[in-house]
C-alpha positions as CSV (number, residue, x, y, z in Angstrom):
1,M,201.3,135.9,129.7
2,T,197.7,134.9,130.2
3,L,195.4,137.0,132.3
4,V,195.0,134.2,134.8
5,T,198.8,134.4,135.4
6,Q,198.5,138.2,135.9
7,F,195.7,137.7,138.4
8,K,197.6,135.2,140.6
9,N,198.7,136.7,144.0
10,K,196.2,139.5,143.6
11,N,193.4,140.4,146.0
12,I,190.4,139.8,143.8
13,L,186.9,140.8,144.9
14,V,183.6,140.0,143.2
15,L,180.9,142.6,144.1
16,G,177.3,141.3,143.6
17,L,176.0,137.8,143.3
18,G,173.3,138.0,140.6
19,L,173.6,136.1,137.4
20,T,176.6,138.2,136.4
21,G,178.4,137.8,139.7
22,L,177.9,134.0,139.8
23,S,179.2,133.6,136.3
24,C,182.4,135.4,137.3
25,V,182.6,133.2,140.4
26,R,182.3,130.1,138.2
27,Y,185.1,131.3,135.9
28,L,187.5,132.4,138.6
29,A,187.0,129.2,140.5
30,S,187.5,127.1,137.3
31,Q,190.9,128.8,136.9
32,G,192.0,128.0,140.5
33,L,192.2,131.6,141.5
34,T,191.8,132.8,145.1
35,F,189.2,135.5,145.6
36,A,186.5,136.9,147.8
37,V,182.8,137.7,147.2
38,N,180.6,140.3,148.7
39,D,176.9,141.2,148.3
40,S,174.8,143.7,150.3
41,R,171.9,141.3,150.4
42,A,171.7,138.8,153.2
43,T,169.9,136.3,151.0
44,A,171.7,136.8,147.7
45,V,172.6,133.1,147.6
46,E,171.9,130.1,149.8
47,Q,175.1,130.4,151.8
48,Q,175.6,126.7,152.7
49,Q,175.1,125.6,149.2
50,F,177.5,128.3,147.9
51,N,180.2,127.2,150.4
52,T,179.7,123.6,149.2
53,D,180.1,124.5,145.6
54,F,183.0,127.0,146.1
55,P,184.8,126.0,149.3
56,Q,187.8,128.1,148.5
57,V,185.8,131.4,148.3
58,N,185.6,133.9,151.1
59,L,181.9,134.9,151.1
60,S,180.4,137.8,153.0
61,L,176.7,138.8,152.7
62,G,174.3,141.4,154.3
63,G,176.2,144.6,153.6
64,W,179.1,146.1,151.6
65,D,182.4,145.0,153.2
66,S,184.6,148.2,153.3
67,K,187.6,146.2,154.5
68,K,187.5,143.8,151.6
69,I,186.9,146.6,149.2
70,S,189.8,148.7,150.5
71,V,192.4,145.9,150.1
72,A,191.2,144.7,146.7
73,D,193.7,144.9,143.8
74,I,190.9,143.9,141.3
75,I,187.2,144.4,141.8
76,I,184.8,142.7,139.4
77,V,181.5,144.5,139.8
78,S,178.1,143.6,138.6
79,P,176.4,146.1,136.3
80,G,173.5,146.7,138.7
81,I,175.8,148.1,141.4
82,D,176.3,151.9,141.3
83,L,180.0,152.7,141.5
84,N,179.0,156.0,143.1
85,N,177.6,154.3,146.1
86,N,178.9,155.9,149.2
87,D,179.4,152.5,150.9
88,I,181.7,151.4,148.0
89,T,183.5,154.2,146.2
90,P,185.3,155.9,149.1
91,Y,186.9,152.6,150.0
92,I,188.3,151.7,146.6
93,N,192.1,152.3,146.6
94,E,193.7,154.3,143.8
95,H,195.6,151.3,142.4
96,C,192.6,149.1,142.2
97,Q,191.4,147.9,138.8
98,V,187.6,147.9,138.6
99,L,186.2,145.6,135.9
100,G,182.8,144.5,134.6
101,D,182.2,141.0,133.4
102,V,182.3,142.1,129.7
103,E,185.6,143.9,130.2
104,L,187.0,140.8,132.0
105,F,185.9,138.6,129.1
106,F,187.7,140.8,126.5
107,Q,190.8,141.1,128.7
108,V,191.0,137.3,128.7
109,L,190.5,137.1,124.9
110,N,193.0,139.8,124.2
111,A,195.6,138.2,126.5
112,D,195.2,135.0,124.6
113,N,195.2,136.7,121.2
114,V,191.8,135.3,120.4
115,Q,189.4,137.2,118.1
116,I,185.7,136.5,117.5
117,P,183.6,138.5,115.0
118,T,181.8,140.8,117.3
119,L,178.8,143.1,117.1
120,A,178.0,145.4,120.0
121,I,174.7,147.2,120.3
122,T,173.5,149.7,122.9
123,G,170.7,152.4,123.0
124,S,167.9,153.4,125.1
125,N,165.3,151.4,123.2
126,G,165.3,148.5,120.7
127,K,168.6,146.9,121.5
128,S,167.0,143.6,122.7
129,T,165.0,143.4,119.5
130,V,168.1,144.1,117.3
131,V,170.4,141.7,119.0
132,T,167.8,138.9,119.0
133,L,167.1,139.6,115.3
134,L,170.8,139.4,114.5
135,A,171.0,136.1,116.4
136,H,168.0,134.8,114.3
137,I,169.6,136.0,111.1
138,G,172.9,134.3,111.9
139,E,171.2,131.1,112.7
140,Q,169.3,131.3,109.4
141,L,172.7,131.6,107.7
142,G,173.8,128.4,109.4
143,L,176.1,130.0,111.8
144,T,176.7,129.4,115.5
145,V,175.8,132.7,117.2
146,C,176.6,133.5,120.8
147,L,174.2,136.1,122.3
148,A,175.4,137.6,125.5
149,G,175.9,140.8,127.5
150,N,172.7,142.2,128.9
151,I,170.8,139.2,127.4
152,G,171.2,135.5,126.8
153,T,174.2,133.6,128.3
154,P,176.2,135.4,131.0
155,I,179.4,136.2,128.9
156,M,181.9,134.7,131.4
157,D,180.2,131.4,131.0
158,L,181.4,131.3,127.4
159,L,185.0,131.0,128.8
160,I,184.2,127.9,130.8
161,D,185.1,124.7,128.8
162,N,186.1,127.1,125.9
163,K,182.6,127.5,124.6
164,Y,183.6,130.7,122.9
165,L,185.8,128.8,120.5
166,S,182.6,127.5,118.7
167,C,181.2,131.0,118.2
168,D,181.0,132.1,114.5
169,A,179.8,135.5,115.8
170,L,179.4,137.2,119.2
171,I,176.3,139.5,119.5
172,L,176.4,141.7,122.5
173,E,173.6,143.8,124.0
174,L,175.3,146.4,126.3
175,S,173.6,148.5,128.8
176,S,175.0,151.9,130.0
177,F,175.9,150.2,133.3
178,Q,178.1,147.6,131.4
179,L,179.7,150.3,129.3
180,E,180.8,152.2,132.4
181,T,183.4,149.5,133.1
182,L,184.2,148.5,129.5
183,S,187.3,149.7,127.5
184,S,189.0,146.6,126.0
185,M,186.3,145.4,123.5
186,Q,187.4,145.1,119.9
187,A,184.1,144.9,118.0
188,N,183.8,144.7,114.2
189,G,180.6,146.8,114.3
190,A,179.0,148.9,117.1
191,S,175.7,150.9,117.2
192,I,174.0,153.3,119.5
193,L,170.4,152.8,118.2
194,N,169.0,155.9,119.9
195,I,169.3,158.0,123.1
196,S,166.6,159.3,125.3
197,D,166.2,160.0,129.0
198,D,166.8,156.7,130.9
199,H,168.6,155.7,134.1
200,L,169.0,159.4,135.1
201,D,168.6,158.4,138.7
202,R,172.1,156.8,138.3
203,H,173.7,158.9,135.5
204,K,172.3,162.2,136.7
205,T,172.3,164.1,133.3
206,L,171.5,163.2,129.7
207,Q,174.9,164.5,128.7
208,N,176.6,162.0,131.0
209,Y,174.4,159.2,129.8
210,Q,175.3,160.1,126.2
211,K,179.0,160.1,127.0
212,I,178.8,156.7,128.5
213,K,176.9,155.3,125.5
214,Q,179.4,157.0,123.1
215,S,182.2,154.9,124.7
216,I,181.0,152.0,122.6
217,Y,182.3,153.7,119.4
218,Q,185.8,153.9,120.7
219,Q,186.0,150.1,120.7
220,A,184.8,149.3,117.2
221,Q,186.0,149.3,113.6
222,T,182.7,150.3,112.0
223,L,180.2,152.6,113.6
224,V,176.5,152.2,112.7
225,I,174.6,155.4,113.5
226,N,171.0,156.5,113.4
227,R,170.6,159.6,111.1
228,D,167.3,160.4,112.9
229,D,169.0,160.8,116.3
230,V,171.8,163.4,116.6
231,L,172.8,162.1,120.0
232,T,173.9,158.8,118.4
233,Q,176.3,160.6,116.0
234,P,179.9,160.0,117.1
235,C,181.4,162.9,119.1
236,N,184.9,161.6,118.3
237,S,185.9,159.2,115.5
238,T,189.2,158.3,113.8
239,E,190.1,158.0,110.2
240,Q,190.5,154.3,110.6
241,Q,186.8,153.9,111.6
242,H,184.2,153.4,108.9
243,V,180.7,154.8,109.4
244,I,177.4,153.4,108.1
245,S,174.0,155.1,108.8
246,F,170.4,154.1,108.8
247,G,167.3,156.3,109.1
248,S,163.7,156.9,108.1
249,D,164.5,159.0,105.1
250,A,165.7,157.9,101.6
251,P,169.3,156.7,101.9
252,Q,172.4,158.0,100.1
253,K,175.1,155.8,98.6
254,A,176.0,152.7,100.7
255,Q,173.6,153.7,103.5
256,F,170.3,152.3,104.7
257,G,166.8,154.0,104.9
258,L,163.2,153.9,103.9
259,A,161.5,155.0,100.7
260,I,158.3,154.4,98.6
261,E,159.0,152.0,95.8
262,Q,156.4,150.1,93.7
263,N,153.7,152.0,95.8
264,E,155.0,150.4,99.1
265,L,157.2,151.7,101.8
266,Q,160.4,149.7,101.5
267,L,163.6,149.0,103.4
268,M,166.3,150.4,101.2
269,F,170.1,150.1,100.7
270,A,171.1,153.1,98.6
271,D,168.6,152.9,95.7
272,Q,168.0,149.2,96.1
273,A,164.6,148.1,97.5
274,L,165.1,145.2,99.9
275,I,161.7,144.3,101.3
276,A,158.3,146.0,101.9
277,V,157.8,147.2,105.5
278,N,154.4,145.5,105.6
279,K,156.1,142.1,105.0
280,L,158.2,142.5,108.2
281,P,157.1,140.4,111.2
282,I,157.4,143.3,113.7
283,S,155.2,146.3,113.3
284,G,155.8,150.0,113.5
285,I,158.3,152.4,111.8
286,H,160.6,152.0,114.9
287,N,160.9,148.3,114.2
288,A,161.6,149.0,110.5
289,L,164.5,151.1,111.7
290,N,165.6,148.2,114.0
291,C,165.7,145.9,110.9
292,L,167.8,148.4,109.1
293,A,170.3,148.6,112.0
294,A,170.5,144.8,112.0
295,L,171.2,144.7,108.3
296,A,173.9,147.4,108.6
297,L,175.6,145.6,111.5
298,G,175.5,142.2,109.8
299,Q,177.3,143.7,106.8
300,T,180.2,144.7,109.1
301,I,181.1,141.0,109.7
302,G,180.6,140.0,106.1
303,W,177.0,138.6,106.1
304,S,175.3,138.6,102.7
305,L,172.7,141.4,102.5
306,A,170.4,139.2,100.3
307,A,170.6,136.3,102.7
308,M,169.9,138.6,105.7
309,V,166.8,140.1,104.0
310,K,165.6,136.6,103.2
311,A,165.8,135.7,106.9
312,L,163.8,138.8,108.2
313,P,160.2,137.5,107.6
314,S,160.7,134.4,109.9
315,F,161.7,136.4,112.9
316,I,158.9,136.2,115.6
317,G,159.9,139.2,117.7
318,L,160.2,139.5,121.5
319,A,157.8,138.8,124.2
320,H,156.5,142.0,125.9
321,R,157.7,144.2,123.0
322,C,154.7,145.5,121.0
323,Q,153.2,142.0,121.3
324,V,149.6,141.5,120.2
325,V,147.6,139.7,122.9
326,A,145.0,137.2,121.5
327,S,141.4,138.2,122.3
328,D,138.0,137.6,120.8
329,D,136.5,141.0,121.6
330,G,137.6,142.8,118.5
331,I,139.9,145.1,120.5
332,I,143.6,145.1,119.6
333,W,145.4,144.6,122.9
334,I,149.2,145.3,122.7
335,N,151.7,144.3,125.4
336,D,154.7,146.6,125.3
337,S,155.7,146.1,129.0
338,K,159.3,146.2,128.0
339,A,158.9,149.9,127.3
340,T,160.6,151.0,130.6
341,N,161.5,154.5,129.5
342,V,160.0,157.5,127.7
343,G,161.8,157.0,124.4
344,S,160.5,153.4,124.1
345,T,156.9,154.5,124.7
346,L,157.3,157.4,122.3
347,A,158.6,155.0,119.6
348,A,155.6,152.7,120.1
349,L,153.1,155.5,120.0
350,E,154.6,157.1,116.9
351,G,155.0,153.7,115.2
352,L,151.3,152.9,115.8
353,A,150.1,156.4,114.9
354,K,151.6,156.0,111.4
355,T,149.8,152.7,110.8
356,K,146.5,153.0,112.6
357,Q,143.2,153.8,110.7
358,T,141.5,157.2,111.2
359,D,138.5,155.5,112.9
360,Q,140.6,153.6,115.4
361,Q,140.8,154.9,118.9
362,L,144.1,154.5,120.8
363,I,144.1,154.0,124.5
364,L,147.4,154.1,126.4
365,I,148.1,152.4,129.8
366,A,151.3,153.8,131.3
367,G,153.0,154.3,134.7
368,G,155.3,152.8,137.3
369,E,158.7,153.9,138.5
370,G,159.9,156.8,136.2
371,K,163.6,156.7,137.4
372,G,163.7,160.5,137.3
373,A,162.8,160.8,133.7
374,D,161.2,163.8,132.0
375,F,157.8,162.7,130.7
376,S,157.1,165.9,128.8
377,P,158.3,164.6,125.3
378,L,155.2,162.3,125.5
379,A,152.7,165.1,125.7
380,P,152.5,166.2,122.0
381,V,151.9,162.6,120.7
382,I,149.5,161.7,123.5
383,N,147.4,164.8,123.0
384,K,147.3,164.2,119.3
385,E,146.9,160.5,119.0
386,V,145.7,159.1,122.4
387,A,142.0,159.2,123.2
388,L,142.5,158.1,126.8
389,L,145.5,157.8,129.0
390,I,145.2,155.4,132.0
391,T,147.9,155.8,134.6
392,L,149.1,153.7,137.5
393,G,152.0,153.2,139.8
394,K,154.4,155.5,141.6
395,D,154.5,158.2,138.8
396,A,150.8,158.0,137.9
397,D,150.1,161.6,138.7
398,K,153.1,162.9,136.7
399,L,151.9,161.0,133.6
400,A,148.3,162.0,134.1
401,C,149.3,165.7,134.0
402,L,150.3,165.2,130.4
403,T,146.7,165.4,129.1
404,P,143.2,166.3,130.3
405,S,142.1,162.9,128.9
406,S,143.6,160.9,131.6
407,V,142.3,158.6,134.5
408,K,144.4,157.3,137.4
409,T,143.9,153.7,138.5
410,T,145.2,151.7,141.4
411,S,146.3,148.5,139.6
412,L,147.0,147.1,136.1
413,I,144.0,144.9,136.3
414,A,141.8,147.9,137.0
415,A,143.4,149.7,134.1
416,V,142.6,146.8,131.7
417,K,138.9,146.7,132.9
418,L,138.6,150.5,132.4
419,A,140.2,150.3,128.9
420,N,137.7,147.5,128.0
421,Q,134.8,149.7,129.1
422,Q,136.0,152.6,126.9
423,A,137.2,150.7,123.8
424,K,135.0,149.6,120.9
425,Q,135.8,146.9,118.3
426,G,138.8,147.8,116.2
427,D,140.3,150.2,118.8
428,I,143.9,149.7,120.1
429,V,144.7,149.4,123.8
430,L,148.5,149.7,124.3
431,L,150.3,148.9,127.6
432,S,153.5,150.9,127.2
433,P,154.4,152.1,130.6
434,A,157.4,154.5,130.0
435,C,158.5,153.4,133.5
436,A,160.3,150.6,135.3
437,S,158.1,148.0,136.9
438,L,159.7,147.5,140.3
439,D,157.3,149.7,142.3
440,M,154.5,147.2,141.5
441,F,156.1,144.0,139.9
442,K,159.1,141.8,140.1
443,N,160.1,142.9,136.6
444,F,158.7,144.0,133.2
445,A,158.0,140.4,132.2
446,E,155.7,139.8,135.3
447,R,153.9,143.1,134.5
448,G,153.4,142.0,130.9
449,N,152.1,138.6,132.0
450,V,149.6,140.3,134.4
451,F,148.4,142.4,131.5
452,I,148.0,139.3,129.3
453,E,146.1,137.4,132.0
454,A,143.8,140.4,132.7
455,V,142.9,140.7,129.0
456,Q,142.3,136.9,128.7
457,N,140.2,137.0,131.9
458,L,137.9,139.6,130.2
459,A,136.9,136.9,127.8
460,V,136.3,134.4,130.6
461,H,134.2,136.9,132.5
462,K,132.2,137.7,129.4
463,E,131.6,134.0,128.7
464,I,130.4,133.6,132.3
465,A,128.1,136.6,132.0
466,N,126.7,135.4,128.7
467,K,126.0,132.0,130.2
468,K,124.1,133.7,133.0
469,I,122.1,135.8,130.5
470,V,121.3,132.6,128.5
471,S,120.4,130.7,131.7
472,K,118.2,133.6,132.8
473,K,116.5,133.8,129.4
474,A,115.9,130.0,129.5
475,N,114.4,130.2,133.0
476,N,112.2,133.1,131.9
477,S,111.1,131.1,128.9
478,K,110.3,128.0,131.1
479,S,108.4,130.3,133.6
480,A,106.4,131.8,130.7
481,L,105.6,128.4,129.3
482,A,104.5,127.1,132.7
483,Q,102.3,130.2,133.2
484,N,100.8,129.7,129.7
485,E,100.0,126.0,130.5
486,R,98.4,127.0,133.8
487,G,96.4,129.6,131.9
488,Q,95.2,126.9,129.4
489,L,94.1,124.7,132.3
490,N,92.3,127.5,134.0
491,D,90.4,128.2,130.7
C-alpha cells in the first residue's frame, strides 16, 4: 500500500507556507489529496493566486486555526514553526501524526520500497560547507547529486515527476528543527559535525539540543563522529552500526585526522597523507575538519577516496562563510556573516589564529540577535587573539563585556568604517557575528552583502578623497604659478 493510499480520507493540515510548506502543497495536490493549509501570517502568500493554483485547497491565513488543528489526523509542519507554541500544541489531538517534510519524503520512499544512497549531516556549524562540498565531489565523480533538506531543493519537490529516481546520491543538511519530526530516514552515513549553544531560545537547554541532534544516528548505518567534540559521540549505538571518526589529531587505523608529513600539515587517512592543508580551497583548521568529515561520509556510499581527494582543490566554498572580500587597501576583510552562533565564530577565530602572522592584528565585528546563547566561551580567544572587538545589534552590550578592548557601534557600516580607521595594511578584519541577523537584516546573506558593499565603498570614498587632494594640489600649483608670473611682471 502506498502512502498516498494511506492518506486518503484523512484530515491533512499543512502548517506554514514558506518554501517547505509550498513544496508539500505541490506534492499533496499532485497526488489528488484533499487537505487544508494554515499560516499565522496574513500575507504568507498572495491568496488569490494561491486559490487559482490550488482551487481544491482550504486556505486560512492570519492566525493559527485551532479548529483545523484539533480535527487533523496528519499535520505536516514547517521546521520554522515551534511545536511548543501555545496556539498550536494544546489543540493537537493525541491520535494526530505530526510530520516534517523530510519525514514525509522518507515515508513515501519507504512505502514504495525505494532506496537512494543517502548522507545526512547536522551540527551547529559547518554543515552547509560539508554538504555543498559533498555535492561538488559527487559532481566531479560524474554523479547526479540531489542536495536537499535545509539547503538546495525543497525535498518534497524531488517526488514531483519522480525527480528522485535520477539521484545517484541524496545529500541532506538537517537542522535541529527538521530532526524534531524525523524518524523514518534510512541513511547510509550520518554525522553530527559539532555541537555548541544554538537555538536555545527554542530548545531551552544544551542537553535537549544534543538529544535532538543525536536522533540522526538512530537513522543511519554508519556514524561519522568528531573526536574533538565529545557531544557528537553517540549516546546509544547498536552492534550493526559502523563508526568512523575524524579529528585534529593523528588518526588511528581506518580513521581520519591531521598530521605533519613532509614538513606540511596534511589531511590523513590512518598513516596515509592525502593532501596538504595549504592546498585546500577553504582556509582554517575548522575547514580542514570539514574536508575530513566529507571524505569520511563519501566513503560510506562507496566513493573512491583518491577520487574525492582529487576533487577537493576545485571547491570554491560558500558565500558569507569565511569569504575574503576584494579590496585594494592591504587589509584582509573576511565576510563570515553565516556565523550565526557562538560555536561558528569560535571556529573562525581559532582557525584564523592558527594561520595568521605574529605581526597581524585581528579585528572582530560581532553582534545581532544572540538567541539566548552564552557568549562566555568566546572570551578567552577574543582576549588572546583579538586586538579590537566592535559590537552592534541587540546583544552588542553582552558581547562588549567579553573584553575591555571593545567598542559598540550603531550599524554595520559604522563598524566597517571604525575597523578601517584602526587597521593597518596586512591586518585582518573579520565579520563573524555569533548571532542571528534578524534584529537588523532580512537574513545573514543581506548582512554579508551590506558588509561587502561597505568595504567596497571604502575604496570609492578613498578614490574620491584622493581626487580631491590631487585637484587641490593642482589648483594650488596653478595659483602659485600665477602668483609667480605676476611677480615677474611686477619686477
